[in-house]
C-alpha positions as CSV (number, residue, x, y, z in Angstrom):
1,L,31.3,21.1,-15.3
2,P,30.9,17.7,-13.2
3,K,27.3,17.1,-13.9
4,G,25.9,14.4,-12.0
5,R,22.1,12.8,-11.3
6,N,19.6,15.8,-10.7
7,T,21.8,18.4,-11.8
8,E,21.9,20.6,-14.8
9,I,24.2,23.0,-16.5
10,S,22.9,26.5,-17.2
11,E,22.4,28.0,-20.6
12,D,25.4,29.9,-20.3
13,G,27.5,26.9,-19.6
14,T,28.9,28.6,-16.4
15,Q,27.0,27.2,-13.6
16,L,25.8,23.9,-12.3
17,L,22.5,23.7,-10.9
18,A,20.4,21.5,-8.8
19,S,17.1,20.3,-11.0
20,I,15.4,19.1,-7.6
21,A,15.6,19.9,-3.8
22,G,17.9,17.8,-2.0
23,H,21.4,16.6,-0.5
24,V,24.3,17.8,-2.4
25,E,27.1,15.0,-2.6
26,F,30.5,14.8,-4.7
27,S,31.5,11.2,-5.8
28,G,35.0,12.1,-6.6
29,R,33.7,12.7,-10.3
30,S,30.7,14.5,-10.3
31,F,28.3,16.4,-8.1
32,Q,24.7,14.8,-7.7
33,V,21.8,15.9,-5.9
34,K,20.0,13.1,-3.7
35,P,16.1,13.4,-2.4
36,V,17.0,11.6,0.9
37,L,19.4,12.7,3.5
38,D,21.2,9.6,4.9
39,I,22.5,10.2,8.5
40,K,25.0,7.0,9.0
41,G,25.0,7.7,12.9
42,D,23.3,9.9,15.4
43,V,21.9,13.5,15.3
44,D,24.2,14.9,17.7
45,F,27.0,17.6,18.0
46,S,28.6,16.3,14.7
47,T,25.6,16.6,12.6
48,G,23.8,19.4,14.5
49,S,20.1,20.0,14.0
50,L,18.5,19.2,10.6
51,N,16.2,21.0,8.0
52,F,15.7,19.2,5.0
53,L,13.7,19.5,1.8
54,G,13.0,15.9,1.3
55,D,13.1,12.5,3.3
56,I,15.9,12.0,6.0
57,N,17.1,8.5,7.1
58,I,18.8,8.1,10.3
59,Q,20.5,5.1,11.3
60,G,21.2,6.0,15.0
61,D,19.4,8.1,17.7
62,V,17.9,11.6,17.7
63,L,19.6,12.8,20.9
64,S,17.8,15.4,23.1
65,G,18.4,19.2,22.2
66,F,18.4,18.6,18.5
67,T,16.0,19.3,15.9
68,V,15.0,17.4,12.7
69,R,12.4,19.0,10.4
70,A,11.8,17.7,6.9
71,S,9.3,18.1,4.2
72,G,9.1,14.6,3.7
73,N,9.1,11.7,5.9
74,I,11.6,11.2,8.7
75,N,12.4,7.6,9.2
76,V,14.9,7.0,12.5
77,A,16.1,3.5,13.3
78,G,17.1,4.2,16.9
79,V,15.5,6.5,19.4
80,V,14.2,10.0,19.5
81,E,14.9,11.3,22.8
82,A,13.6,14.7,24.1
83,G,14.7,16.6,27.2
84,G,11.0,18.5,27.2
85,D,8.2,18.0,25.3
86,L,8.0,16.2,22.2
87,V,5.9,17.3,19.6
88,V,4.8,15.2,16.4
89,V,2.3,17.3,14.1
90,K,1.7,14.6,11.5
91,G,2.2,11.6,14.0
92,I,4.5,8.7,14.8
93,L,4.6,5.9,12.4
94,G,7.0,3.3,13.5
95,D,8.2,0.0,12.0
96,G,7.8,-2.2,15.0
97,I,11.4,-0.8,16.5
98,T,10.7,2.8,16.1
99,T,11.1,4.1,19.9
100,A,10.3,7.9,20.8
101,Q,11.1,9.1,24.5
102,S,10.2,12.4,26.3
103,Q,11.1,13.6,29.7
104,K,7.8,15.6,29.9
105,S,5.0,15.3,27.5
106,V,4.3,13.5,24.0
107,F,1.9,15.2,21.7
108,A,1.3,13.5,18.6
109,K,-1.5,13.3,15.9
110,F,-1.3,9.4,16.0
111,I,1.0,6.5,17.1
112,E,1.2,3.6,15.0
113,N,3.7,0.4,15.4
114,A,5.9,2.4,17.8
115,T,7.2,2.6,21.4
116,V,6.6,5.8,23.2
117,C,7.5,6.8,26.5
118,A,6.7,10.0,28.4
119,R,7.5,10.9,32.0
120,E,4.3,13.2,32.1
121,N,1.3,12.9,29.7
122,I,0.5,11.6,26.1
123,Q,-2.1,13.1,23.9
124,T,-3.1,11.8,20.7
125,D,-6.0,11.0,18.2
126,C,-5.2,7.4,17.8
127,I,-2.9,4.7,19.1
128,V,-2.5,1.6,17.1
129,G,-0.4,-1.5,17.8
130,S,1.9,0.4,20.1
131,G,3.6,0.0,23.4
132,V,2.9,3.1,25.4
133,Y,4.6,3.9,28.8
134,C,3.2,7.1,30.4
135,G,4.1,8.3,34.1
136,G,0.7,10.3,34.0
137,E,-2.4,10.2,31.9
138,V,-2.6,8.9,28.2
139,V,-5.6,11.1,26.4
140,V,-7.1,9.8,23.2
141,R,-10.2,11.8,23.2
142,S,-9.7,14.0,19.8
143,G,-10.5,12.5,16.4
144,R,-10.9,9.0,16.2
145,G,-10.0,8.7,19.7
146,A,-9.3,5.0,19.5
147,I,-7.0,2.7,21.3
148,M,-6.4,-0.4,18.9
149,G,-4.0,-3.4,19.7
150,G,-0.7,-3.3,21.7
151,R,0.0,-2.4,25.2
152,I,-0.7,1.0,26.7
153,W,0.6,1.4,30.4
154,A,-0.2,4.7,32.4
155,A,0.6,5.4,36.0
156,H,-2.5,7.2,36.7
157,K,-5.6,7.5,34.1
158,I,-6.1,6.3,30.1
159,S,-9.2,8.2,28.7
160,A,-10.2,7.2,25.3
161,K,-13.3,7.0,23.0
162,S,-12.9,3.6,22.3
163,V,-10.6,0.7,23.4
164,G,-10.0,-2.4,21.2
165,S,-12.2,-3.0,18.2
166,P,-15.4,-4.7,17.2
167,S,-13.3,-7.5,15.7
168,E,-12.0,-8.0,19.2
169,C,-8.2,-7.4,18.6
170,K,-6.1,-7.7,21.5
171,S,-5.7,-4.9,23.4
172,S,-3.8,-4.6,26.8
173,I,-4.3,-1.7,29.3
174,V,-2.2,-1.5,32.3
175,L,-2.6,1.0,35.0
176,G,-0.6,1.9,38.1
177,G,3.0,1.2,38.8
178,R,5.9,3.0,37.4
179,P,5.9,2.2,33.7
180,C,8.7,4.7,33.0
181,I,11.2,2.8,34.9
182,I,9.9,-0.4,33.7
183,F,10.8,1.0,30.2
184,E,14.3,1.9,31.1
185,Q,14.7,-1.3,32.7
186,E,13.6,-3.2,29.5
187,S,15.5,-0.8,27.1
188,A,18.8,-1.4,29.1
189,R,18.4,-5.1,29.3
190,R,18.0,-5.3,25.5
191,E,21.0,-2.7,24.9
192,V,23.1,-5.1,27.2
193,N,22.0,-8.1,25.4
194,A,22.8,-6.6,21.9
195,L,26.0,-5.3,23.0
196,E,27.1,-8.8,24.7
197,M,26.4,-10.5,21.4
198,E,28.4,-7.9,19.2
199,L,31.1,-8.5,21.7
200,E,31.1,-12.2,21.4
201,K,31.1,-11.9,17.5
202,L,33.9,-9.4,17.9
203,E,35.9,-11.8,19.8
204,C,35.7,-14.3,17.2
205,Q,37.4,-12.3,14.6
206,P,41.3,-12.3,13.8
207,D,43.3,-10.2,15.9
208,S,43.9,-6.8,14.6
209,P,44.3,-3.1,15.7
210,T,40.9,-2.6,14.3
211,K,39.5,-5.3,16.5
212,S,41.1,-4.0,19.6
213,S,39.7,-0.6,19.2
214,L,36.0,-1.7,18.4
215,I,36.2,-4.3,21.4
216,G,37.4,-1.1,23.7
217,K,34.5,0.7,22.1
218,V,32.0,-2.1,22.6
219,K,33.1,-2.5,26.2
220,I,32.6,0.9,27.3
221,K,29.1,1.1,26.1
222,L,28.5,-2.2,27.8
223,A,29.7,-0.8,31.0
224,A,27.4,2.2,30.7
225,A,24.2,0.2,29.8
226,G,25.1,-1.9,32.8
227,L,24.9,0.9,35.1
228,K,21.8,2.0,33.7
229,L,20.1,-1.3,34.3
230,Q,21.5,-1.4,37.8
231,R,20.1,2.0,38.5
232,A,16.8,0.9,37.2
233,K,16.7,-2.1,39.2
234,K,17.6,-0.4,42.3
235,T,14.9,2.3,41.6
236,L,12.2,-0.3,41.2
237,D,13.2,-1.9,44.3
238,E,13.2,1.1,46.6
239,Q,9.9,2.0,45.3
240,A,8.1,-1.6,45.6
241,E,5.7,-0.4,48.3
242,A,5.1,2.8,46.4
243,R,4.1,1.1,43.4
244,E,1.0,-0.8,45.1
245,E,-0.3,2.6,46.6
246,V,-0.5,4.0,43.0
247,A,-2.0,0.8,41.5
248,D,-5.3,2.2,43.4
249,D,-5.1,5.6,41.8
250,G,-5.3,4.3,38.3
251,R,-8.5,4.2,36.1
252,L,-9.6,3.6,32.5
253,E,-12.5,6.1,31.2
254,C,-13.8,5.0,27.6
255,D,-17.0,5.5,25.8
256,V,-16.7,1.8,24.7
257,A,-14.3,-0.9,25.4
258,Y,-14.7,-3.9,23.3
259,P,-14.2,-7.6,24.2
260,G,-10.7,-9.0,23.6
261,T,-9.5,-6.2,25.9
262,K,-7.5,-7.1,28.7
263,I,-7.1,-4.5,32.0
264,T,-4.5,-5.1,34.5
265,F,-4.0,-3.4,38.0
266,G,-0.8,-4.9,39.7
267,D,-1.5,-8.8,39.7
268,Q,-5.0,-8.6,38.9
269,T,-6.5,-8.9,35.5
270,L,-9.8,-8.3,34.1
271,R,-10.6,-9.5,30.4
272,L,-13.7,-8.2,28.9
273,H,-15.9,-10.8,27.2
274,Q,-18.8,-8.3,26.1
275,A,-18.8,-4.8,25.3
276,S,-18.7,-1.9,28.0
277,R,-20.1,1.4,27.4
278,F,-19.5,4.6,29.2
279,C,-17.5,3.1,31.6
280,V,-15.2,3.7,34.3
281,I,-12.7,1.0,35.4
282,R,-10.5,1.1,38.5
283,Q,-9.5,-1.0,41.2
284,L,-11.3,-1.0,44.5
285,E,-10.2,-2.9,47.7
286,G,-8.2,-5.2,45.6
287,E,-10.4,-6.1,43.1
288,I,-11.2,-4.5,39.3
289,V,-14.9,-2.9,39.1
290,I,-16.8,-1.7,36.3
291,M,-18.6,1.4,37.0
C-alpha cells in the first residue's frame, strides 16, 4: 500500500487509514494526509463551499454565496465577500491586509488588524488596529466594548464603552459621508495599481505563448477594475451635496474617550487632549461639540 505521511496500514494489511483528520493528497507515489487545506485560488464554483477538520489557507478571495467552515483557523489572503450578513463567531483576526466585505451587516466577536466594510451595521465586542467602513451604525457595547487604534468610519453613529486607551494610542473616528463608496474607490484604485505593475513586469519578459495569454488575462482584469474605479468616482460626485447633509447626522456615543482620539466630521476635526466620560460628540452648525 502507498503509505505516506499521517497514514497507517490496518492490522490485516488490507486498508490504508488516515492517522489524523485532514486533507488527503496523492503525491504520485503515496497517499498523505495534511492537517491544512491549501486553496491556491478563490473559493468559488471551482471549489464549492468548504467544510474541513483543520486549518484552511486560502490564497485568493472567498466569493459571495460560498461558505467556509473549519475546526481550526481560516486564513484568507484576499477578500471575504458576503451578499448578506457576515457572521464570524470567533472573530476576525487579520494580518494587516485581510479584508471582509458585506452587502448587509457584520457580526463578529472581535475585529483585529483587518479592514471591514458593511453596507448596513457592524456589531462586535472589540475593534483593535483596524479600518472599518460602515454605512449604518458601529456598535461596540458587548464584552470589552473597546475601540483601540485604527480608523472607524460610520455614516450615522458609533457607540462604544471606550474609544482609545489610557496610553493614548492613536484612534481615528470619522462620522458622516459615504464610507462604503470611499472603501470601494480605495479598493479599486489599489487593484488598478497592482494590475498595472503586474502588466509592466509581464511586458518585460521574453515573448512566448504563455506571456501573451497572461497579458490578455491581466488586461481584462485591469479593464474591469478601471470600470469599478470610474463607477465609484461617479457616485461620489453625484452625492457630493448629500454627503454634507449626512455629516450633521453622525454622532459618537461612549462611556469614555481617551486622549489621543481624533474625531472628524467632513473637514472639521477635534483632537482630545483629556478624557471625556459619558459623552455624546456630534456636529452642530458646522462645529464639533461634546455633550
